[in-house]
TIDREN-379815 format. One record per residue: y, z, x of N, C-alpha, C, O in turn. Coordinates in steps of 0.001 Angstrom, whole numbers, plus 500000, padded with zeros to 6 digits. Each point is the difference from the previous one (the first is absolute). Layout:
YZXYZXYZXYZX...
END
This chain:
072162528332273942501288499619499428499809499428498604500750500323499078498214498803500770499711499420498701499581501088499011500331499919498818498938501106501659499582501083499122501209500787499500500053500361498825500919499909502049501208500725499597500791499200498977500544500553499045499512498127501171500728499147499057499333500020498633500687499990498979497972500038500986499275500032498729500281501284499245500185499984498783499848501145501948500290501279499361501396499990499403500202500461498876500765499014501874501381499934499500500079499115498761500710500308499043498536498570500993500007499091498851499418500676498763500517499823498896498405500954501281499402500710498864500982500997499400500122500094498779500582500656502079500990500950499502501122499274499264500491500491498984499913498356501514501069499241499365499588499515498619500784500058499053497974499461500838499505499535498709499912501157499010500391499863498841499085501293501626499889501164499121501373500464499538500172500361498835500805499634502063501360500415499636500606499037498991500679500409499057499062498299501158500530498990499073499391500163498616500691499867498990498010500422500967499341500214498705500564501218499297500232499980498791499991501089501974500559501215499412501399499743499451500346500470498916500458498776501844501340499690499524499957499139498750500809500161499086498228498916500891499857499132498833499602500797498773500482499743498897498621501242501304499581500829498878501138500867499492500153500190498793500653500342502137501121500828499585501049499176499269500665500486499086499474498234501338501017499157499399499612499573498593500870499779499158497843500104500580499538499601498684499872501225499103499192500885500283501580499185498656499915501186499133498693500034499236499410498962499700500147502241499990498798500183499199500332499726498540501022500459499489498107498787499843500198499670498591499047500840499166498789499986500225501762500751498806499221500924499196500173499697498518501110499759499524497775500259499759500053500035498547500188501451499557499985500923500814500191499253497878500152501368499497498760500828500293500107501147500433498722498284499336498760500745500237499840500351501466499530501088500332500856497997500548499905500275501436500980501098500404499686500824500859501494499193498533500962501080500278499426501342499559500122501001500705499247499008498113499415501242499498498870500463500911499931501177500355499181497902500024498873500363500876500500500531501342499460500966500538501571498394499990500555500444501282500586501404499865499800500853500865500932499378498033500624501307499804498954501095499813500149501099500535498785498604498703498961501006499767499275500363501293499431501085500121500596498013500823499312500257501268500916500616501043499552500793500828501731498850499141500872500348501114501149500934499661500626500536500915499680499683497812501147500849499694499759501426500492498869500484500023502210500168500365499902501358500527499422500935498946499209500890500315501192498903498428499493500861498933498486499898499888499313501017499898500163497758500119498558499813499859499258500502501238498888500515499888501715499338501283499373500538501211499893501522499907498976500580500360502091500061499154499964501456499852498981500429498945499340501028500155500530498183498770499014500344498979498580499876500555499125500793499654500648498210501209498684499873500636499713501217500883498866500474500071502177500023500600499834501205500819499693501205499105499167500837500347501505499247498510499728501096499067498555499961499500499380501047499813500085497759499972498600499885499576499064500522501094499010500672499710501310499013501543499177500498501101500098501524500098499008500680500261502205499847499526500169501461500023499156500633498901499369501035500216500617498344498603499205500538498890498512499971500329499269500932499665500285498004500986498590499931500392499656501095500999498940500620499911501962499617501047499768501072500965500029501367499325499295500917500422501521499223498525500066501272499276498681500285499299499546501143499967499838497823499471498695500176499361498972500468501029499239500933499743500743498424501407499043500381501038500283501412500526499077500749500321502208499600499761500357501359500443499448501039499027499455501023500415500691498704498281499513500951499000498483500099500037499450501095499886499872497781500272498541500026500103499569500825501204498992500704499947501766499210501133499655500725501225500014501508499836499356500715500767501384499781498226500025501450499776498615500502499621499635501123500348499591498065498947498666500419499565498914499755501019498845500351499759501491499054501378499020499788501059499931501232500903500928500808500009497985499345500748499893501162500895501168500089500973500412499009500603500104502194499532501097500259500927499433500701501236499547501140499903500471498216501221499390500509501238501104500308501005500877499174500253499066502017500307500992500425500982499307500623501203498987500686499868501569499067501284499516500615501233501088500857500620501186499695499876498408501386500799500982500915500567499440500644501265498868500484500005501908499523501047499647500686501244501125500972500314501172499625500023498454501651500224500997501036500189499623500854501198498962500663499994501880499324501036499803500842501182501142501006500060501169499616500006498487501695500039501008501057499902499797501014501110498877500402500304502222499997500287499968501121500929500886501106499447501082499730499477498464501509500636500718501147499461500405500924501152499184500803500453502019499102500011500420500913501077499836501462499599499644500838500828500612499464497913499800501367499500499146499915498754500430499485498967498364501023501141499084499943498869500362501030498952500471501083500346499326498614498396500183501028498965498905501055500121498900499702500465501387501502499128499042501111500131499165500114498734500463499740498889498273500666501326499089500304498902499836501520499933499875500663501030500126499869497778499913501445499803498624500361499431499461499328499121499993501780501432498666500435499568499847501497500267500791500600500727498150500003498655499683501388500325499328500048501370499338499051500421500844502039500239499535500141501389498488499843500097499517499403500963499722501110498077498545499911500061499535498553499901499083499584500708501572499631498384499620498590499837500359499222501254499220499159500446501950501107500133500414499301501213499029500288501147499718499108500799499743502180499300499021500315501045498723499188499825499410499527500971500174500320497772498785499217499735500170498547500432499100499429500615502044499971499067500234498613500382500119499829501507499679498940500537500788502116500152500149499897501460498722500360500735499958499972501230498989500369498014498743500358500654500076501303500759499284500203500980501596500688498560500138501285500654500929499992501190500206501037500630500371497787499698500883499931501163501377500572499715500724500388500917499635499663497799501307500555499657499898501531499938499261500554499186501493500109501686499954501465500048501422500516500187500576499921501084499966500606497828501360500541500046499903501490499696499757500379498855500428500461502141499883501448499782500984500492498946501125499510499905498441501453499314500870500651499032500035499354498636500650500530499099498652498301500697500017499335498699498755500338499224498903500058500555501274500171498131498855500250499143499454498702499426500594498937500179498275501150499134499329498803499493500854499270498969499932498775499901500882501970499320500795499360498947501430499703500421500799499532499189499533500736502075501343499649500463500151498479500102499035499278500253502195500258499544500287498548500020500396499589501402500833500631500651498537498280499795500345499419501304500464498569499771499582499363499033501274500123501840500507498624499936499641499292501289500243500514501092499175498298498777499611499252501169500288498521499846500098499478498890500038499843502275500286498576499964498763499156500275499921498886499481499151501556501270498910499164500486498657500362499386498955499653500549501061501037498323498735500351499373499297498755499438498803499801500208501973499361499072499391498883499281500569498638500389499595499004499400501305500890501552500620498718500301500428499950501453500145501012500685500051497728499752500503499722501339501363499336499870500335499484498935500445500522502123501392499515499874500120498499499789501065499543499585497891499658500680500094498546499874498897499499499071498863500467500057501495498570499084499027499481499048500191498499499835501100499473500165497797499851499503499999498552499765499214499738498727498874500474499857501713498770499214499339499661498745500139498504499748501091499437500104497798499934499567499986498572499634499275499888498667498848500418499877501845499001499097499411499932498667500173498601499411500935499270500328498138500393498800500104498803499173499710500420498571498964500604499723501965499070499353499862500435498616500029498801499063500693499012500243498542501099498690499927498956498982500281500649498649499424501032499657501475498340499582500312500490498657499848498848499019500585498935500194498641501273498768499738498969499003500418500512498622499487501008499514501461498272499865500439500353498660498908499629499003499555498853499954500019502119499251498951499759499010500568499786498605499536499123499270501444501654500358500627499814498696501453500431500064500336501080500485500528498023499002501414500329499849500547499131498873500006498774500106500447501849498833500574499245498892501218499216500420500213498880499535500594501699501345501195499322500476499642498743500789500694498987499915498217501086500856499580498831500773499543498876499074500317498835500240498948501500498713499532498980499061501176499323499301500007498783499818500980502011499796501194499418499400500754499152501035500548498947499674499468501526501564500678499255501054499391498630500248500715499049500314497961500844499546499353498694500154500510499022498940500311498848500301499769501630498458500514499141498937501476499675500221500441498880499741500316502101500736501427499780500224500233498980501108500916499183499906498264500857501142500170499033501086499703498590499520500682499054500395498301500793498754499703498682499437501137499546499085500360498824499991500207502117499236501132499658499134501231499638500826500773499126499608499413501537501530501120499688500884499846498588500573500981499267500129497805500364500208499737498648500478500303498982498905500603498959500260498977501346498518500265499099498881501498499859499759500480498916499669500259502183500500501455499955499852500624499074501045500932499257499695498558500789501525500533499139501062499818498529499643500912499195500191497918500455499293499751498605499632500862499573498819500498498875499970499683502017499056500833499645498845501469499916500399500741499183499453499683501639501480501371499896500504500203498681500726501077499408499941497874500132500749500079498696500661500181498895498968500791499081500210498480501001498669500159499003498945501411500015499429500562498950499688500005502240500177501370500087499508500969499339500988500927499302499589498861500915501694500848499361501014499771498494500031500936499234500229497823500339499542499721498558499918500797499364498862500583498928500164499437501736498690500746499467498865501482499893500331500634498987499704499920502056500908501416499985500357500308498909501016501029499331499907498077500490501064500205498964501008499972498614499369500851499163500302498178500592498825499907498700499332501246499750499158500543498895499998499907502135499285501198499860499165501218499653500853500743499077499667499467501645501420501174499777500840499970498628500665501013499302500032497827500309500498499887498706500669500180498869498994500663499008500302498762501124498513500115498949498987501452499787499593500457498860499930500270502211499801501402499865499605500841499423501137500875499166499765498864501272501463500746499461501139499684498527500207500893499224500342497856500375499459499609498595500149500688499147498941500520498928500309499488501545498436500648499237498934501488499843500265500557498925499780500093502133500690501431499927500293500281498968501088500931499204499878498268500809501182500191499040501081499702498580499534500695499059500383498267500786498786499631498665499528501081499427499082500302498809500072500280502021499073501060499530499110501256499656500793500658499000499713499677501810501273501151499662500841499773498686500729500929499213500183497842500557500229499658498739500652500211498820499042500514498954500396499086501227498348500208498955498997501498499800499734500459498872499820500280502207500157501437499890499764500690499208501098500891499193499733498690501043501505500607499278501120499730498506499869500896499190500236497875500432499387499685498592499802500820499419498853500446498853500055499745501964498901500803499544498866501447499776500416500615499010499604499936501915501202501362499823500490500120498765500878501016499305499975497945500426500798500016498808500842500113498745499146500766499092500321498463500857498579500059498848499101501363499909499314500559498913499856499966502228499727501317500001499351501087499554500953500900499248499624499013501222501623501006499609500997499943498501500241501033499339500103497759500132499987499867498549500214500599499219498831500657498979500206499115501498498569500521499296498826501523500080499942500659498997499729499915502198500525501451500167499947500668499280501166501108499481499864498215500489501279500555499263501140500102498512499669500980499345500356498014500130498970500069498599499559501158499803499030500730499010500061499416501979499029501111499928499055501338500050500725500945499309499619499133501516501431501254500110500750500346498674500680501157499578499973497874499774500624500263498709500648500420498949498969500879499174500250498467500880498584500374499053498950501425500231499527500770499054499833499582502230499950501349500332499531501039499646501050501080499502499681498578500764501588500940499653501075500227498486500060501119499540500226497813499699499571500147498530500004500846499533498826500834499106500142498945501508498686500802499631498840501470500355500213500895499252499607499342501917501028501387500401500282500657499053500989501186499694499881498060499851501076500539499079501002500425498687499354500963499359500420498291500263498548500305498743499314500953500210498829500308499059499269500164502190500551501001500262498991499466500246498612500766499969499037497916500280500823499430500222498674499973501487499610499871500324498820500249500564502149500028501435499707501120500645500785500547499415500935499788501807498666501056500731500682499420500874501117498799500264500056502099500170500825499581500852501110499418501323499498499112500571500634501386499913498235499513501272499473498531499918499597499278500996500051500279497784499541498590499825499646499119500172501227498930500604499932501532498858501187499250500168501251499952501479500384498968500507500440502156500168499386500055501429500362499046500824499133499344500918500493500581498752498213499097500748499126498549499871500466499273500990500083500324497796500214498623499775500449499775500666501349498923500534500268502114499429500591499868500639501320499816501511499861499211500601500728501509500003498347499839501441499762498584500317499532499394500971500452500083498210498644498633500204499522498999499881501146499065500793500107501142498218500738499095499833501138500097501181500960498984500481500502502225499981499750500176501153500897499292501239499452499359500744500742500771499464497940499329501154499386498489499901500122499328500996500266500138497806499540498555499803500129499536500276501422498967500639500203501788498885500783499622500235501398500045501496500317499121500528500681501922500147498812500113501453500234498842500746499361499413500892500611500258498735498146498890500658499308498678499740500709499151500888500079500673497923500427498773499697500730499895500861501257498934500533500307502170499599500413499985500839501208499699501455499630499270500693500709501306499758498170499765501375499560498526500222499676499405500989500426500014498089498822498587500139499662499102499794501221498891500532500060501592498702500898499241499855501244499881501320500734498939500344500520502167500396499517499952501319500641499158500973499178499266500814500559500840499101498106499154500840499156498528499671500185499144500882499946500569497830500275498610499609500231499472500609501294498864500473500048501953499517500995499582500634501255499736501485499785499034500552500526501838500091498693499814501422499738498751500254499160499277500968500239500466498165498778498806500173499169498723499796500813498997500674499765501041498401501189498843499814500882499795501232500871498866500419500231502237500163500257499887501209500807499430501156499181499210500798500504501198499284498225499449501038499131498504499797499793499228500959500011500372497794499802498574499704499832499230500367501269498913500573499924501641499101501231499351500378501268499845501517500086498959500507500418502084500200499184499945501466500055498899500538499096499245500886500401500658498580498370498956500455499092498611499694500536499055500747499746500816498158500995498702499603500550499707500663501343498861499987500465502172500595500162499921500457501396499703498816500918499244500105500966501376498773498698499904498785500810501017500094501130501083500544499784498616498946501421500961500087501113501353499422499612500091498842499593500946501953500531501331499585499549500576498883500858500878499265499547498640500598501689500541498984500893499232498680499929500291499074500757498738500833498346499242498770499842500373499324498688500203500674498990499890497978501019500383499288498778498892500035498955498819500128500322501591499756498422499057500015498885500502499043498939501158500071499587497974499033499971500338499084498914499075500249498824498890500510500157501590499120498656499262500231498772499385498701499502500596498927500091498204501206499385499278498859499432499908500199498501499561501052499535500852497941499705499896500091498551501270499556499312501071499973500607498809499682498139501124499617499163500149501038498895499016500459499419502218499896500308500231501029499000499553499533498619499635500815499153500393497870500623499552499478498710498501500130499809499511499964498870499748500188502234498540500120499904499543501423499703498823500230499721502092500712500338499639501393499749499857500223498498500903499690499223497965500844500388499753500241498572500785501217499526499997501052500638500668498778498240500726501110499384499343500445498700500571500786499243498238498712500504499320500295498741499304501356500075499295500289500967500899500521498035499334501294499873499425500093498590500725499846499017497993500400500888499351500141498695500120501459499563499115500820500242502002499469499110500311501382499641498962500572499050499630501169500114499896498016498947499003500506499048498722500422500723499408501027499667500170498190501313498815500380500780500271501259500800499128500861500114502077499259500446500349501197500764499931501240499112499457501030500398501099498859498394500005501148499092498594500346499536499679501174499813499483497819500000498635500254499532499164500666501096499138500827499702501106498825501539499215500542501110500668501212500651499518500498501016501577499975498414500804501033500654499251501317500114499383500473499045500685500110502153499394501302500263500823500683501092500318499394501023500021501871498746500788500730500999499320500009501367500669499978501033498010500054498965499267500131501263500102498757500870499584500026501158500966498876498303500225498816500831501155500209500972500125499275500987500711501706498737501166500245500840499613500839501212499396501061499842500939498484501368499678500782501204500656501374500018499411500956500506501807499160498946500648501319500008499278500982499090499987501201500273499407498300498639499199500873499147498738500436500738499587501156499901499808497927500832498802500338500769500311501053501057499196500903500232501956498987500406500407501004500988500233501348499320499616501042500529501012498932498301500238501242499273498686500659499590499873501221500081499148497985499479498696500538499640499318500628501206499366501048499880500760498316501284499393500559501209500660501322500372499315500944500391502002499133499492500703501262500269499610501080498992499874501173500351499940498425498421499594500944498964498620500584500296499777501201499844499295497931500586498661500472500353500050500946501195499310501019500013501493498654500980500126500875501167500534501371499600499533501020500508501428499011498599500554501283499589498988500801499193499940501223500125499268498108499052498936500708499276498989500597500976499484501094499772500236498190501306499080500525501007500631501176500739499300500923500417502019499045499743500674501159500592499818501236499131499794501100500514500282498723498167499779501127499086498569500504500126499767501207500070499275497873499961498595500397500147499771500722501319499207500940500070501483498624500966499819500633501303500451501460499961499385500859500631501685499419498631500444501391499879498959500848499287499799501162500353499539498269498648498902500710499356498848500201500982499382501065500033500334497913500763498860500052500919500209501035501105499030500526500547502222499767499780500260500989501046499543501394499607499837500863500862499952499369497843499518501307499545498483500106500064499455501068499722499844497850500637498547500029500087499555500487501380500746499859500969498039500716499136499482500418501311499775498807500913499783498879499542500273501381501743499730498984501025498818500481500828500023501096500558498935498063499515498780500343500731499857499086501199500139498782499884499581501811501275499805499217501217498917500645500850499778501209499937499555497966500856498983500466500951500544499862501407500757499078500304498838501867500561500507499955501370498897500414500967499115500785499661500956498682501518499056500329501066500746500011501326500883499176500237498747501775500628500643500123501305498943500181501073499088500815499853501033498435501209499123500116501170500888500175501214500947499241500206498728501804500628500848500219501146499310500723501134498858500444499885501863499660501204499538500717501189501106500952500437501186499703499861498399501462500676500983500983500438499552500608501327498817500017500339502153500468500380499717500589501309501158500907500374501156499722499684498507501387501005501011500895500536499693500265501464498852499940500439502205500355500299499813500241501435501113500902500491501060500137499390498634500481501768501003500886500605501150499182500558501164500336499779498526498602500935501033499129500565500170498739499167499028499491499442502203499995500467500246498821499195499241498798500533499509499193499211500378500663502108499264498880500580498517500069499689499324498971499979500155502238499777498574500132499680499648499390498644498829499737499724502184500033499422499719499372498709499425498602500167499264499523499136501066499818501969499592498609500190498911499858501051499649498884500382499808502249500095498914499956500981498661499990499275499940500191498785499001499588501958498683499887499393499414501310499554499088500003499173501387501106501331499413501300499665500973500788499142501202500011500262498270500652498704500894500833499196500445501243500726500974500637499598498303499736501507500349501174500801499966501270499161500791500923500192498265499090498870499793501232499232498943500845500708499242499504500834500725501776498817498975500873500567498628499662499447499002500127500710500927499438498014498710499679499411499616498568500349500842499198500405497886500495499435499525498647500279500463499062498890499799500312498826500814498552501502500557499087498979498924499173499318499966498778500143499163501881499121498960499253499283500598499348498762500867500568499336498657498234500368500458499277498820501396499433500123500626499682498989499872500183502214501335499434500165499933498480500016498945499415500249502184499958499484500103498558500086500468499576501374499870500773500949500667498035499193500487499537501302501151500856500499500823500488499226499210499677502067501065500758500657500049501447499539501060500625500028497790499917499543499933501398499617500671500319498689500404501142499784499731497872499317500629500231498707498963500481498987498870499510499981501516501450499180499115500528498964500283499266498684501147499971499556497850499444499822500232499267498746500130500944498818499476501114500002501245498401498978500032500687498714500232498940498919500508498918500297499131501377498477500151499048498897500126500766498693499613501163499886500962498116499103500139500595498668500010498883498962500504498907500256498943501371498587499988499075498869500356500797498763499486501100499792501402498343499379500400500760498820500678499139498964500218498806500203500108501809498696500714499357498908501248500814499699500027501221500154500992498074499417501247500668499629500362499612498577500131498818499682500028502169499477500426499779498625501354500657499828500135501221500077500872497937499686501366500504499841500359499966498516499985498946499364500336502225500105500315500124498574501428500495499852500278501160500304500645497981499232501371500480499783500041500994498840499547499697498896500987501468501359500042501050498975501415500176499470500217499965498788500731500221502093501382500151499567500901499450501091499929500439501148500913498609498504500886499357500974501463500209499650500846499166500321499446501934499030501391500265499658500548499059498944501214499809499917497910499594499269500381499066498934500668498732500519500593499246499228499310500516502104500614498800500554499361498736499432500693499060499609497974500933500351499305498812499505500342499741498534500111498848499580500055502208499654500354499839498587501364499342499848500164499098499179500819501347501608501334499410499910500003498570500537500707499140499473498504500602501576499888498637500511499379499073498954500404498845499858498608501679499414499380499223498941501018499649498918500027498870499513500802502086500114501013499731498983500991498945500484500450499163499217499890500877502074500907498986500545499387498606499917500679499045499622498043500834500730499341498696499950499900499491498567500121498798499767499662502088499278499950499597498594501365499489499546500082499025499254500986501630501193501335499551499633500318498646500631500643499155499377498908500645501852500197498685500632499237498912499243500476498872499871498343501478499633499235499042499203500748499659498713499998498847499570500632502132499824500781499738498797501169499068500305500330499138499186500298501025501973501082499105500388499497498568500148500667499057499574498153500781501033499440498658500147499672499410498638500237498814499767499216502001499323499714499521498647501288499550499307500026498968499330501039501817500839501282499603499415500510498702500614500530499133499304499298500747502036500409498770500664499196498797499523500515498884499930498214501356499742499155498939499478500545499487498663500077498793499769500297502135499365500560499604498717501320499253500169500272499024499301500539501454501636501269499331500251499770498600500565500712499061499643498288500795501245499691498695500561499558499026498913500420498843499997498739501615499084499561499128498915501178499575499123500074498850499567500835502071500177501173499643499201500860498972500728500489499053499385499693501127501904500801499046500774499316498632500062500669498967500008497997501032500037499272498733499998500158499295498657500195498785499948499718501988498959500210499412498671501374499351499916500146498896499476500861501802501047501352499440500000500077498756500871500626499011499618498730501034501572500027498857500909499321498786499376500457498871500179498453501357499090499300498896499341500913499338498973500150498778499990500457502034499146500883499431498972501215499315500626500420498926499570500132501724501459501175499432500653499667498690500705500776499047499937498067500901500738499624498782500714499726498847499042500354498856500285499012501444498573499741498960499003501317499464499442500179498789499869500737502116499805501305499585499480500772499169501018500544498949499661499504501521501590500715499263501047499391498623500226500715499022500219497952500910499726499334498715500211500328499027498875500311498835500252499619501639498514500301499118498872501459499558500025500302498835499739500606502092500574501421499642500069500269499014501134500767499050499837498599501181501309500222499098501135499435498611499730500563499006500457498324500913498801499454498694499630500964499236499101500240498809500198500309501891498809500950499343499109501241499553500775500526498910499778499927501943501128501167499637500806499693498794500885500850499128500180497946500821500369499625498869500847499986498699499208500502498979500469498929501057498342499973498795499167501410499546499657500301498807500011500554502151499685501386499662499675500722499397501197500703498998499871499119501625501306500665499490501203499438498648500420500722499165500546497995500621499202499406498700500315500637498906499140500316498920500499499871501363498213500652499033499115501443499765500430500483498867500013500206502241500344501384499857500447500099499146501252500912499183500123498155500999500809500037499223501238499753498520499714500654499136500584498411500574498524499735498596499658501208499368499319500355498855500281500274501906498816501202499481499358501121499788501007500727499008499935499409501947501009501046499867501021499727498795500892500933499305500400497797500439499916499651498810500787500342498720499234500492499025500568499236501010498132500292498822499169501504499753499930500464498867500133500299502231499653501454499874499928500566499492501317500862499121500012498652501434501101500491499561501310499699498527500240500825499270500551498002500303499035499623498594500184500864499078499153500448498956500475499793501433498247500803499167499104501440499929500470500597498924500019499974502234500366501403499996500444500175499176501274501030499353500190497953500674500689500090499201501219499971498518499675500736499212500595498406500405498450499937498589499591501321499567499361500522498926500299500014501928498811501271499682499358501113499882501030500864499127499911499096501770501070501030499952501037499874498719500815500999499380500365497761500235499912499811498759500751500433498779499224500397498994500588499528501085498072500417498871499170501485500041499670500515499097499341500175501944501111501430500102499796500408500543498671501169499905499625497892500671499637500347500545498685499993501525500005500194500618498953499587499995502202499998501447500122500906500438501129500377499197500853499974502086499150500881500528501037499197500776501037498875500441499762501754499704501393499351500775501060499907501470499606499089500700500440501842499775498738499953501385499560498739500269499183499389501062500120500230497972499052498767500149499236498785500055500916499063500761499756500956498432501296498884499987500943499913501315500753498918500558500183502243499930500252500012501266500739499535501135499107499212500840500433501258499200498329499565501045499077498495499912499735499318501022499917500174497762499953498572499809499757499181500461501195498940500603499829501536499123501374499293500445501204500016501521500107498999500610500378502124499993499293500081501466500045499067500625498966499319500989500271500666498403498522499102500508498963498544499829500410499170500866499722500514498028500935498626499767500453499593501015501057498892500534499967502010499727500966499690500982501048499768501379499386499066500708500378501785499662498678499834501299499346498697500064499210499317501024500005500338497885499317498755499964499229498788500094500923499013500654499664501057498705501480498889500052500948499828501407500568498881500496500127502243500141500214499924501372500503499423500932498947499156500843500303501304499003498453499492500842498920498507499761499767499253500933499704500326497827500431498583499686499788499131500683501044498976500598499667501428499314501591499184500622501056500056501520499941499029500675500344502104499865499221500048501457499790499035500415498898499287500996500123500701498214498781499084500306498902498549499819500427499131500769499588500601498219501238498634499788500486499545501159500868498858500446499889502024500047500975499649501150500826499764501240499135499101500795500274501719499361498673499808501145499098498636499937499320499350501029499813500216497773499819498679499853499377498902500366500976499056500703499640501060498821501608498978500296501006499925501493500288498912500564500123502251500072499984500022501450500228499434500733498787499262500973500148501085498557498647499483500633498780498486499851499920499313500901499517500165497972500951498545499807500012499335500984500951498958500569499675501634499639501496499454500981500945500064501400499395499058500782500130502057499530499208500155501330499396498999500231498879499458501097499866500293497874499328499053500184498900498578500123500538499185500731499437500511498558501648498683500164500634499834501411500546498919500584499918502157499959500638499932501364500522499860501011498867499220500947500098501541498848498822499958500938498881498609500076499391499563501075499589499737497799500347498662499967499419498901500204501046498815499914499678501568500352501560499002500228501043499211498756500358498811500084500306501848498746499657499297498737500227500212499419501402499372499002500354501493501605500433500321499404501296498776499927500893499691498945500553499607502184499591498811500008500851498862499208499364499228499347500702500666500710497977498951499235499320500199498505500222499050499284500316502182500247499518500301498584500229499802499617501461499526498907500310500846502011500584499842499734501426498519499859500354499628499100500753499532501772498715498563499930500304499367498758499382499059499440500563501451500122498277499421498816499350500303498721500748499309498996499827501743501033501022500354498810500758499197499857501274500102498987500692499088502035499626499231499943501241498542499687499703499187499909500920
END
């Protein structure tokens, strides 16, 4: 009984711990969100599978050049044997004089079924084929390695996209979190103002309309806070989706938006700029190499193919089908040199040289198609470089504009805070109106919203400029 109670107690403790863990949300920094996404996102999982497929493709191609060994067992019964045709004199010689057909001359044609074969046969063979030279195979080895390289570069491109998406989603959620705290502070300040105004109205120092004005401001702040609260929940859900984090588990963010660096050394970026830093350029280069190998492969198909082959087997014939599997061949002659079960061995060794002479010009037209596809990739490469040049200039411009806007909004917010503070003091001293206070609070709220919008624009512009210069993965690797 005590043992059963102990088991129940252990299960209860384990369940309580599990509930406690589920109740406590996981706290993630930006780097932890990125690491989690790179490990668990569906996109990255699929890219890891693609890398494994590429590795298997390399091994598959290598296997083409290894010995190809096949075994075959064939048991056949012929209810009606095909006939062999011969001159009568030759057929008499093969029959040992037993064939005697009156009226036939030596050069007359006779047809027989049992001169050289029996109705049942058994053949067991093992063959080996070894490729000695094939231009297409050599090109295929290089192509398989290039395909593997493409898989890894595609993974890097997906890594960059994942980092970009998670970073922007994290910043959006973090800014909304800051906004909610800001609304909480504003609500507390306006609520204090409302109680003060209500007390002044009760004592006859202010009018009822002054209380109503402050009440409207407070109501708007509460509504805006609720709105941003719902947006914050949605932004957290978006971040979970980008990370492939369980949607039914809570997630909290660690960090302050003010601690995020918005500094970008544009001059250093421009000095170190290289197209090859961009993952999409690396993917394009890998595709370009693969297409060039496709062109080479079409040329290689016109080269001879040399292979060596060897065959070892056993054969047997019998009058009855069951005799194929008995110990005796049941032939009239003595079965000298037979293998097990009365099987006669045979073997062959040879080389095969295949020389394409004329294929209806199919290979020529296929070659022209591959060359045209290569030209399309080359054109796409030029277009990609042009789009990157535009993205670089656009990202630099957006970043500089967003920085100027942020500085302006920061000054506006400080001025709005100063105005709100002064008007509140004047109102408390009886030299200001409630309308001035309400207007100052509205201006402060608008300035704060504009500031955080500008701050988010700067953070997004920083991510965009890092992507344009191919710095996302470089920066990510430097942090590890």
